[in-house]
Each structure stands twice: as structure tokens, then as C-alpha cells.
N, CA, C and O atoms as CSV, one atom per row, in Angstrom:
chain,resi,resn,atom,element,x,y,z
A,1,MET,N,N,45.425,69.233,24.817
A,1,MET,CA,C,45.908,68.369,25.264
A,1,MET,C,C,47.482,68.690,25.130
A,1,MET,O,O,47.881,69.483,24.278
A,2,LEU,N,N,48.325,68.053,25.988
A,2,LEU,CA,C,49.722,68.569,26.037
A,2,LEU,C,C,50.495,67.510,25.356
A,2,LEU,O,O,50.108,66.341,25.346
A,3,ASN,N,N,51.477,67.869,24.843
A,3,ASN,CA,C,52.203,66.961,24.294
A,3,ASN,C,C,53.680,66.764,25.378
A,3,ASN,O,O,54.124,67.665,26.090
A,4,TRP,N,N,54.208,65.479,25.275
A,4,TRP,CA,C,55.241,65.328,26.169
A,4,TRP,C,C,56.349,66.204,26.337
A,4,TRP,O,O,57.017,66.284,27.368
A,5,ASP,N,N,56.550,66.947,25.153
A,5,ASP,CA,C,57.695,67.931,25.463
A,5,ASP,C,C,57.420,69.053,26.521
A,5,ASP,O,O,58.295,69.624,27.173
A,6,ASN,N,N,56.210,69.259,26.585
A,6,ASN,CA,C,55.731,70.346,27.541
A,6,ASN,C,C,55.822,69.559,29.111
A,6,ASN,O,O,56.236,70.212,30.069
A,7,VAL,N,N,55.484,68.399,29.246
A,7,VAL,CA,C,55.579,67.664,30.501
A,7,VAL,C,C,57.045,67.558,30.808
A,7,VAL,O,O,57.509,67.740,31.933
A,8,GLU,N,N,57.804,67.227,29.654
A,8,GLU,CA,C,59.415,66.947,30.068
A,8,GLU,C,C,59.968,68.238,30.596
A,8,GLU,O,O,60.689,68.372,31.585
A,9,GLY,N,N,59.509,69.193,29.765
A,9,GLY,CA,C,60.236,70.866,30.204
A,9,GLY,C,C,59.621,71.240,31.401
A,9,GLY,O,O,60.118,72.227,31.945
A,10,ASN,N,N,58.706,70.730,31.933
A,10,ASN,CA,C,58.250,71.446,33.381
A,10,ASN,C,C,58.095,70.240,34.411
A,10,ASN,O,O,57.288,70.259,35.341
A,11,TRP,N,N,58.969,69.182,34.133
A,11,TRP,CA,C,58.762,67.985,34.905
A,11,TRP,C,C,58.409,68.369,36.506
A,11,TRP,O,O,57.378,67.910,36.996
A,12,LYS,N,N,59.102,69.038,37.126
A,12,LYS,CA,C,58.907,69.401,38.223
A,12,LYS,C,C,57.429,70.184,38.743
A,12,LYS,O,O,57.080,70.119,39.921
A,13,GLN,N,N,56.944,70.632,38.113
A,13,GLN,CA,C,55.444,71.124,38.133
A,13,GLN,C,C,54.504,69.882,37.775
A,13,GLN,O,O,53.317,69.932,38.099
A,14,PHE,N,N,54.975,68.872,37.173
A,14,PHE,CA,C,54.026,67.825,36.896
A,14,PHE,C,C,54.179,66.603,38.085
A,14,PHE,O,O,53.250,65.808,38.226
A,15,THR,N,N,55.277,66.513,38.839
A,15,THR,CA,C,55.508,65.556,39.542
A,15,THR,C,C,54.455,65.200,40.557
A,15,THR,O,O,54.294,64.020,40.867
A,16,GLY,N,N,53.659,66.251,41.141
A,16,GLY,CA,C,52.727,66.026,41.829
A,16,GLY,C,C,51.446,65.352,41.221
A,16,GLY,O,O,50.794,64.524,41.858
A,17,LYS,N,N,51.120,65.761,39.931
A,17,LYS,CA,C,50.088,65.086,39.095
A,17,LYS,C,C,50.715,63.732,38.852
A,17,LYS,O,O,49.862,62.893,39.142
A,18,VAL,N,N,51.579,63.280,38.538
A,18,VAL,CA,C,52.167,62.315,38.451
A,18,VAL,C,C,52.148,61.024,39.460
A,18,VAL,O,O,51.898,59.838,39.244
A,19,LYS,N,N,52.493,61.693,40.582
A,19,LYS,CA,C,52.298,60.891,41.998
A,19,LYS,C,C,50.652,60.706,42.181
A,19,LYS,O,O,50.201,59.573,42.350
A,20,GLU,N,N,49.843,61.779,42.142
A,20,GLU,CA,C,48.459,61.643,42.148
A,20,GLU,C,C,48.102,60.390,41.353
A,20,GLU,O,O,47.709,59.375,41.928
A,21,GLN,N,N,48.231,60.461,40.116
A,21,GLN,CA,C,47.905,59.387,39.137
A,21,GLN,C,C,48.397,58.083,39.421
A,21,GLN,O,O,47.597,57.150,39.351
A,22,TRP,N,N,49.647,57.851,39.749
A,22,TRP,CA,C,50.117,56.616,40.027
A,22,TRP,C,C,50.847,56.822,41.322
A,22,TRP,O,O,51.950,57.369,41.353
A,23,GLY,N,N,50.267,56.411,42.319
A,23,GLY,CA,C,50.697,56.356,43.727
A,23,GLY,C,C,51.415,55.399,44.109
A,23,GLY,O,O,51.886,55.397,45.246
A,24,LYS,N,N,51.639,54.398,43.229
A,24,LYS,CA,C,52.699,53.388,43.769
A,24,LYS,C,C,54.053,53.906,43.354
A,24,LYS,O,O,55.024,53.403,43.919
A,25,LEU,N,N,54.224,54.700,42.583
A,25,LEU,CA,C,55.585,55.351,42.346
A,25,LEU,C,C,56.159,56.408,43.463
A,25,LEU,O,O,55.715,57.475,43.885
A,26,THR,N,N,57.233,55.716,43.731
A,26,THR,CA,C,58.021,56.679,44.764
A,26,THR,C,C,58.523,57.892,44.252
A,26,THR,O,O,58.679,58.040,43.040
A,27,ASP,N,N,58.857,58.992,45.274
A,27,ASP,CA,C,59.687,60.016,45.109
A,27,ASP,C,C,61.066,59.693,44.106
A,27,ASP,O,O,61.414,60.469,43.216
A,28,ASP,N,N,61.634,58.661,44.360
A,28,ASP,CA,C,62.936,58.253,43.926
A,28,ASP,C,C,62.563,57.958,42.611
A,28,ASP,O,O,63.161,58.454,41.656
A,29,ASP,N,N,61.381,56.993,42.457
A,29,ASP,CA,C,61.048,56.828,40.929
A,29,ASP,C,C,60.635,57.919,40.251
A,29,ASP,O,O,60.904,57.901,39.050
A,30,ILE,N,N,60.005,58.958,40.702
A,30,ILE,CA,C,59.759,60.036,39.958
A,30,ILE,C,C,61.054,60.858,39.476
A,30,ILE,O,O,61.222,61.273,38.329
A,31,ALA,N,N,61.921,61.014,40.532
A,31,ALA,CA,C,62.922,61.607,40.299
A,31,ALA,C,C,63.731,60.825,39.289
A,31,ALA,O,O,64.123,61.449,38.303
A,32,ARG,N,N,64.024,59.589,39.399
A,32,ARG,CA,C,64.934,58.794,38.184
A,32,ARG,C,C,64.123,59.281,36.694
A,32,ARG,O,O,64.683,59.768,35.712
A,33,VAL,N,N,62.770,59.017,36.836
A,33,VAL,CA,C,62.128,59.423,35.346
A,33,VAL,C,C,62.653,60.718,34.798
A,33,VAL,O,O,62.952,60.774,33.605
A,34,ASN,N,N,62.794,61.796,35.604
A,34,ASN,CA,C,63.176,63.128,35.169
A,34,ASN,C,C,62.544,63.579,33.978
A,34,ASN,O,O,63.181,64.181,33.114
A,35,GLY,N,N,61.328,63.326,33.877
A,35,GLY,CA,C,60.662,64.019,32.495
A,35,GLY,C,C,60.731,63.080,31.322
A,35,GLY,O,O,60.104,63.388,30.308
A,36,LYS,N,N,61.535,61.793,31.360
A,36,LYS,CA,C,61.595,60.921,30.026
A,36,LYS,C,C,60.257,60.129,30.040
A,36,LYS,O,O,59.814,59.626,31.073
A,37,ARG,N,N,59.741,60.061,29.033
A,37,ARG,CA,C,58.438,59.124,28.707
A,37,ARG,C,C,58.777,57.705,28.946
A,37,ARG,O,O,58.136,56.977,29.704
A,38,GLU,N,N,59.909,57.315,28.203
A,38,GLU,CA,C,60.074,55.731,28.212
A,38,GLU,C,C,60.414,55.276,29.805
A,38,GLU,O,O,60.135,54.163,30.251
A,39,GLN,N,N,61.037,56.297,30.534
A,39,GLN,CA,C,61.566,55.871,31.840
A,39,GLN,C,C,59.963,55.963,32.644
A,39,GLN,O,O,59.830,55.113,33.525
A,40,LEU,N,N,59.089,56.637,32.489
A,40,LEU,CA,C,57.886,56.571,33.207
A,40,LEU,C,C,57.068,55.242,32.781
A,40,LEU,O,O,56.477,54.497,33.562
A,41,GLU,N,N,57.152,55.114,31.486
A,41,GLU,CA,C,56.451,53.964,31.002
A,41,GLU,C,C,56.991,52.611,31.514
A,41,GLU,O,O,56.298,51.653,31.858
A,42,GLY,N,N,58.340,52.685,31.511
A,42,GLY,CA,C,59.036,51.573,32.384
A,42,GLY,C,C,58.709,51.291,33.691
A,42,GLY,O,O,58.438,50.217,34.230
A,43,MET,N,N,58.780,52.518,34.162
A,43,MET,CA,C,58.259,52.364,36.014
A,43,MET,C,C,56.998,51.881,36.061
A,43,MET,O,O,56.718,51.055,36.930
A,44,LEU,N,N,55.904,52.374,35.014
A,44,LEU,CA,C,54.569,51.749,35.320
A,44,LEU,C,C,54.441,50.433,34.878
A,44,LEU,O,O,53.396,49.854,35.175
A,45,GLN,N,N,55.308,49.827,34.213
A,45,GLN,CA,C,55.452,48.455,33.910
A,45,GLN,C,C,55.861,47.698,35.119
A,45,GLN,O,O,55.418,46.605,35.470
A,46,ASP,N,N,56.732,48.393,35.692
A,46,ASP,CA,C,57.611,47.478,36.903
A,46,ASP,C,C,56.537,47.615,38.089
A,46,ASP,O,O,56.276,46.676,38.842
A,47,ARG,N,N,56.054,48.645,38.161
A,47,ARG,CA,C,55.269,48.955,39.628
A,47,ARG,C,C,53.833,48.667,39.495
A,47,ARG,O,O,53.173,48.509,40.522
A,48,TYR,N,N,53.251,48.576,38.276
A,48,TYR,CA,C,51.741,48.192,37.979
A,48,TYR,C,C,51.650,46.879,37.383
A,48,TYR,O,O,50.593,46.250,37.435
A,49,GLY,N,N,52.837,46.352,36.736
A,49,GLY,CA,C,52.651,45.066,35.989
A,49,GLY,C,C,52.039,45.267,34.648
A,49,GLY,O,O,51.465,44.335,34.084
A,50,TYR,N,N,52.151,46.569,34.062
A,50,TYR,CA,C,51.405,46.920,32.805
A,50,TYR,C,C,52.285,46.278,31.684
A,50,TYR,O,O,53.489,46.139,31.897
A,51,GLY,N,N,51.840,45.958,30.730
A,51,GLY,CA,C,52.276,45.496,29.678
A,51,GLY,C,C,52.751,47.019,28.831
A,51,GLY,O,O,52.273,48.122,29.096
A,52,LYS,N,N,53.803,46.739,27.767
A,52,LYS,CA,C,54.178,48.050,27.105
A,52,LYS,C,C,53.018,48.894,26.671
A,52,LYS,O,O,52.964,50.059,27.065
A,53,GLU,N,N,52.128,48.427,25.929
A,53,GLU,CA,C,51.053,49.037,25.297
A,53,GLU,C,C,50.120,49.447,26.286
A,53,GLU,O,O,49.428,50.418,25.981
A,54,GLU,N,N,49.938,48.922,27.421
A,54,GLU,CA,C,49.089,49.396,28.542
A,54,GLU,C,C,49.637,50.569,29.187
A,54,GLU,O,O,48.920,51.545,29.408
A,55,ALA,N,N,51.019,50.534,29.543
A,55,ALA,CA,C,51.848,51.693,29.899
A,55,ALA,C,C,51.760,52.846,29.151
A,55,ALA,O,O,51.651,53.968,29.644
A,56,LYS,N,N,51.812,52.561,27.777
A,56,LYS,CA,C,51.840,53.803,26.716
A,56,LYS,C,C,50.673,54.589,26.744
A,56,LYS,O,O,50.612,55.818,26.772
A,57,LYS,N,N,49.406,53.467,26.729
A,57,LYS,CA,C,48.120,53.951,27.036
A,57,LYS,C,C,47.817,55.021,28.204
A,57,LYS,O,O,47.466,56.192,28.063
A,58,ASN,N,N,48.000,54.452,29.146
A,58,ASN,CA,C,48.117,55.083,30.530
A,58,ASN,C,C,48.837,56.602,30.293
A,58,ASN,O,O,48.208,57.636,30.516
A,59,VAL,N,N,49.968,56.600,29.905
A,59,VAL,CA,C,50.613,57.924,29.665
A,59,VAL,C,C,49.975,58.723,28.739
A,59,VAL,O,O,49.956,59.916,29.040
A,60,ASP,N,N,49.280,58.314,27.370
A,60,ASP,CA,C,48.625,59.039,26.736
A,60,ASP,C,C,47.392,59.562,27.399
A,60,ASP,O,O,47.075,60.748,27.320
A,61,GLU,N,N,46.651,58.607,28.098
A,61,GLU,CA,C,45.360,59.292,28.929
A,61,GLU,C,C,45.844,60.510,29.744
A,61,GLU,O,O,45.449,61.670,29.625
A,62,PHE,N,N,46.702,60.067,30.529
A,62,PHE,CA,C,47.364,61.343,31.227
A,62,PHE,C,C,47.613,62.705,30.756
A,62,PHE,O,O,47.355,63.773,31.311
A,63,LEU,N,N,48.231,62.436,29.487
A,63,LEU,CA,C,48.422,63.636,28.714
A,63,LEU,C,C,47.069,64.336,28.252
A,63,LEU,O,O,46.917,65.554,28.349
A,64,THR,N,N,46.186,63.559,27.789
A,64,THR,CA,C,44.675,63.928,27.543
A,64,THR,C,C,44.038,64.828,28.616
A,64,THR,O,O,43.435,65.869,28.355
A,65,ARG,N,N,44.236,64.317,29.873
A,65,ARG,CA,C,43.635,64.831,31.014
A,65,ARG,C,C,44.165,66.134,31.681
A,65,ARG,O,O,43.653,66.843,32.547
A,66,HIS,N,N,45.313,66.231,31.036
A,66,HIS,CA,C,46.108,67.391,31.763
A,66,HIS,C,C,46.458,68.202,30.439
A,66,HIS,O,O,47.108,69.245,30.508
């Protein structure tokens, strides 16, 4: 399992996986996230209507899979 520091440090390499996982995120959204977990969770809340805990859980599951 990855930790978020690995994702943040290699954000450009993970953008494709992020886009594949969360297709509602635009390229601009992903660029704005720029590897910041809190930003990603906020975008998931905005685009998918997730609550804070649901967004956190989705990101945790993403880390587990990659």
C-alpha cells in the first residue's frame, strides 16, 4: 500500500490513475489538486457529492489499490 507522500511526490505519474478512478474530475481539477490529499478530497466532495468521511474513505481505498 502506498502512503500519500509517495503519491504527492509523483503526482504527474498518478494523474492518469486518478482520472481513471474519478472520471468526473477534469484535467483542471487534477492540476489544482497538485498532489494535495485535502484538495483531492474536496474535489471529490464537490464533483461526486461525497461527505467528508466518504471522500476520505475513497482516497484510502485508492491508496490500497495502488
